[in-house]
CHARMM internal coordinates of N, CA and C (Angstrom, degrees):
IC EDIT
DIST 1 N 1 CA 1.4839
DIST 1 CA 1 C 1.5347
ANGL 1 N 1 CA 1 C 110.21
DIST 1 C 2 N 1.3175
ANGL 1 CA 1 C 2 N 116.88
DIHE 1 N 1 CA 1 C 2 N -40.88
DIST 2 N 2 CA 1.4700
ANGL 1 C 2 N 2 CA 119.64
DIHE 1 CA 1 C 2 N 2 CA -178.23
DIST 2 CA 2 C 1.5278
ANGL 2 N 2 CA 2 C 109.63
DIHE 1 C 2 N 2 CA 2 C -65.17
DIST 2 C 3 N 1.3397
ANGL 2 CA 2 C 3 N 115.79
DIHE 2 N 2 CA 2 C 3 N -38.70
DIST 3 N 3 CA 1.4656
ANGL 2 C 3 N 3 CA 119.76
DIHE 2 CA 2 C 3 N 3 CA 179.32
DIST 3 CA 3 C 1.5255
ANGL 3 N 3 CA 3 C 109.74
DIHE 2 C 3 N 3 CA 3 C -63.18
DIST 3 C 4 N 1.3400
ANGL 3 CA 3 C 4 N 116.14
DIHE 3 N 3 CA 3 C 4 N -41.15
DIST 4 N 4 CA 1.4556
ANGL 3 C 4 N 4 CA 121.50
DIHE 3 CA 3 C 4 N 4 CA 179.40
DIST 4 CA 4 C 1.5276
ANGL 4 N 4 CA 4 C 110.59
DIHE 3 C 4 N 4 CA 4 C -62.43
DIST 4 C 5 N 1.3366
ANGL 4 CA 4 C 5 N 116.38
DIHE 4 N 4 CA 4 C 5 N -42.62
DIST 5 N 5 CA 1.4685
ANGL 4 C 5 N 5 CA 120.69
DIHE 4 CA 4 C 5 N 5 CA -179.73
DIST 5 CA 5 C 1.5176
ANGL 5 N 5 CA 5 C 110.68
DIHE 4 C 5 N 5 CA 5 C -66.76
DIST 5 C 6 N 1.3310
ANGL 5 CA 5 C 6 N 116.50
DIHE 5 N 5 CA 5 C 6 N -37.86
DIST 6 N 6 CA 1.4655
ANGL 5 C 6 N 6 CA 119.84
DIHE 5 CA 5 C 6 N 6 CA -179.69
DIST 6 CA 6 C 1.5300
ANGL 6 N 6 CA 6 C 109.63
DIHE 5 C 6 N 6 CA 6 C -67.16
DIST 6 C 7 N 1.3327
ANGL 6 CA 6 C 7 N 115.77
DIHE 6 N 6 CA 6 C 7 N -34.82
DIST 7 N 7 CA 1.4678
ANGL 6 C 7 N 7 CA 119.69
DIHE 6 CA 6 C 7 N 7 CA 177.75
DIST 7 CA 7 C 1.5261
ANGL 7 N 7 CA 7 C 110.03
DIHE 6 C 7 N 7 CA 7 C -64.14
DIST 7 C 8 N 1.3255
ANGL 7 CA 7 C 8 N 116.74
DIHE 7 N 7 CA 7 C 8 N -41.73
DIST 8 N 8 CA 1.4693
ANGL 7 C 8 N 8 CA 121.48
DIHE 7 CA 7 C 8 N 8 CA 179.08
DIST 8 CA 8 C 1.5268
ANGL 8 N 8 CA 8 C 109.84
DIHE 7 C 8 N 8 CA 8 C -65.36
DIST 8 C 9 N 1.3269
ANGL 8 CA 8 C 9 N 116.42
DIHE 8 N 8 CA 8 C 9 N -42.56
DIST 9 N 9 CA 1.4656
ANGL 8 C 9 N 9 CA 120.62
DIHE 8 CA 8 C 9 N 9 CA -179.75
DIST 9 CA 9 C 1.5254
ANGL 9 N 9 CA 9 C 109.63
DIHE 8 C 9 N 9 CA 9 C -62.45
DIST 9 C 10 N 1.3286
ANGL 9 CA 9 C 10 N 116.72
DIHE 9 N 9 CA 9 C 10 N -40.39
DIST 10 N 10 CA 1.4625
ANGL 9 C 10 N 10 CA 120.73
DIHE 9 CA 9 C 10 N 10 CA -179.59
DIST 10 CA 10 C 1.5292
ANGL 10 N 10 CA 10 C 110.09
DIHE 9 C 10 N 10 CA 10 C -65.68
DIST 10 C 11 N 1.3231
ANGL 10 CA 10 C 11 N 116.74
DIHE 10 N 10 CA 10 C 11 N -43.45
DIST 11 N 11 CA 1.4634
ANGL 10 C 11 N 11 CA 121.15
DIHE 10 CA 10 C 11 N 11 CA 179.89
DIST 11 CA 11 C 1.5294
ANGL 11 N 11 CA 11 C 110.21
DIHE 10 C 11 N 11 CA 11 C -63.78
DIST 11 C 12 N 1.3314
ANGL 11 CA 11 C 12 N 116.68
DIHE 11 N 11 CA 11 C 12 N -41.82
DIST 12 N 12 CA 1.4658
ANGL 11 C 12 N 12 CA 120.56
DIHE 11 CA 11 C 12 N 12 CA 179.57
DIST 12 CA 12 C 1.5205
ANGL 12 N 12 CA 12 C 110.93
DIHE 11 C 12 N 12 CA 12 C -64.35
DIST 12 C 13 N 1.3395
ANGL 12 CA 12 C 13 N 116.80
DIHE 12 N 12 CA 12 C 13 N -38.47
DIST 13 N 13 CA 1.4581
ANGL 12 C 13 N 13 CA 120.31
DIHE 12 CA 12 C 13 N 13 CA -179.44
DIST 13 CA 13 C 1.5228
ANGL 13 N 13 CA 13 C 109.93
DIHE 12 C 13 N 13 CA 13 C -66.93
DIST 13 C 14 N 1.3412
ANGL 13 CA 13 C 14 N 116.39
DIHE 13 N 13 CA 13 C 14 N -41.46
DIST 14 N 14 CA 1.4600
ANGL 13 C 14 N 14 CA 120.20
DIHE 13 CA 13 C 14 N 14 CA 178.95
DIST 14 CA 14 C 1.5247
ANGL 14 N 14 CA 14 C 110.45
DIHE 13 C 14 N 14 CA 14 C -64.63
DIST 14 C 15 N 1.3290
ANGL 14 CA 14 C 15 N 115.93
DIHE 14 N 14 CA 14 C 15 N -38.59
DIST 15 N 15 CA 1.4724
ANGL 14 C 15 N 15 CA 120.31
DIHE 14 CA 14 C 15 N 15 CA 179.09
DIST 15 CA 15 C 1.5284
ANGL 15 N 15 CA 15 C 109.58
DIHE 14 C 15 N 15 CA 15 C -65.69
DIST 15 C 16 N 1.3224
ANGL 15 CA 15 C 16 N 116.54
DIHE 15 N 15 CA 15 C 16 N -40.39
DIST 16 N 16 CA 1.4620
ANGL 15 C 16 N 16 CA 121.03
DIHE 15 CA 15 C 16 N 16 CA 179.68
DIST 16 CA 16 C 1.5255
ANGL 16 N 16 CA 16 C 110.06
DIHE 15 C 16 N 16 CA 16 C -64.53
DIST 16 C 17 N 1.3449
ANGL 16 CA 16 C 17 N 116.31
DIHE 16 N 16 CA 16 C 17 N -40.33
DIST 17 N 17 CA 1.4671
ANGL 16 C 17 N 17 CA 120.28
DIHE 16 CA 16 C 17 N 17 CA 179.18
DIST 17 CA 17 C 1.5285
ANGL 17 N 17 CA 17 C 109.27
DIHE 16 C 17 N 17 CA 17 C -64.39
DIST 17 C 18 N 1.3295
ANGL 17 CA 17 C 18 N 116.12
DIHE 17 N 17 CA 17 C 18 N -39.76
DIST 18 N 18 CA 1.4644
ANGL 17 C 18 N 18 CA 120.40
DIHE 17 CA 17 C 18 N 18 CA -179.13
DIST 18 CA 18 C 1.5286
ANGL 18 N 18 CA 18 C 109.76
DIHE 17 C 18 N 18 CA 18 C -64.68
DIST 18 C 19 N 1.3329
ANGL 18 CA 18 C 19 N 116.66
DIHE 18 N 18 CA 18 C 19 N -43.14
DIST 19 N 19 CA 1.4646
ANGL 18 C 19 N 19 CA 121.34
DIHE 18 CA 18 C 19 N 19 CA 178.90
DIST 19 CA 19 C 1.5305
ANGL 19 N 19 CA 19 C 109.29
DIHE 18 C 19 N 19 CA 19 C -63.73
DIST 19 C 20 N 1.3306
ANGL 19 CA 19 C 20 N 116.86
DIHE 19 N 19 CA 19 C 20 N -40.63
DIST 20 N 20 CA 1.4615
ANGL 19 C 20 N 20 CA 121.22
DIHE 19 CA 19 C 20 N 20 CA -179.31
DIST 20 CA 20 C 1.5319
ANGL 20 N 20 CA 20 C 109.75
DIHE 19 C 20 N 20 CA 20 C -61.26
DIST 20 C 21 N 1.3149
ANGL 20 CA 20 C 21 N 116.29
DIHE 20 N 20 CA 20 C 21 N -38.79
DIST 21 N 21 CA 1.4768
ANGL 20 C 21 N 21 CA 120.23
DIHE 20 CA 20 C 21 N 21 CA 179.19
DIST 21 CA 21 C 1.5281
ANGL 21 N 21 CA 21 C 110.16
DIHE 20 C 21 N 21 CA 21 C -63.35
DIST 21 C 22 N 1.3254
ANGL 21 CA 21 C 22 N 116.87
DIHE 21 N 21 CA 21 C 22 N -43.90
DIST 22 N 22 CA 1.4643
ANGL 21 C 22 N 22 CA 120.26
DIHE 21 CA 21 C 22 N 22 CA 179.72
DIST 22 CA 22 C 1.5237
ANGL 22 N 22 CA 22 C 110.74
DIHE 21 C 22 N 22 CA 22 C -65.63
DIST 22 C 23 N 1.3217
ANGL 22 CA 22 C 23 N 116.58
DIHE 22 N 22 CA 22 C 23 N -38.16
DIST 23 N 23 CA 1.4719
ANGL 22 C 23 N 23 CA 120.59
DIHE 22 CA 22 C 23 N 23 CA -178.82
DIST 23 CA 23 C 1.5261
ANGL 23 N 23 CA 23 C 110.30
DIHE 22 C 23 N 23 CA 23 C -67.02
DIST 23 C 24 N 1.3349
ANGL 23 CA 23 C 24 N 116.45
DIHE 23 N 23 CA 23 C 24 N -37.72
DIST 24 N 24 CA 1.4698
ANGL 23 C 24 N 24 CA 120.05
DIHE 23 CA 23 C 24 N 24 CA -179.72
DIST 24 CA 24 C 1.5166
ANGL 24 N 24 CA 24 C 110.46
DIHE 23 C 24 N 24 CA 24 C -63.22
DIST 24 C 25 N 1.3284
ANGL 24 CA 24 C 25 N 116.10
DIHE 24 N 24 CA 24 C 25 N -34.40
DIST 25 N 25 CA 1.4686
ANGL 24 C 25 N 25 CA 119.90
DIHE 24 CA 24 C 25 N 25 CA 178.69
DIST 25 CA 25 C 1.5115
ANGL 25 N 25 CA 25 C 109.08
DIHE 24 C 25 N 25 CA 25 C -75.39
END
COOR INIT
IC SEED 1 N 1 CA 1 C
IC BUILD
């Protein structure tokens, strides 16, 4: 379960970084 949650956290962080890149532009 912890591994699954960490995977979700990683995906959310990557998505946030992607959104941040679009916002900067």
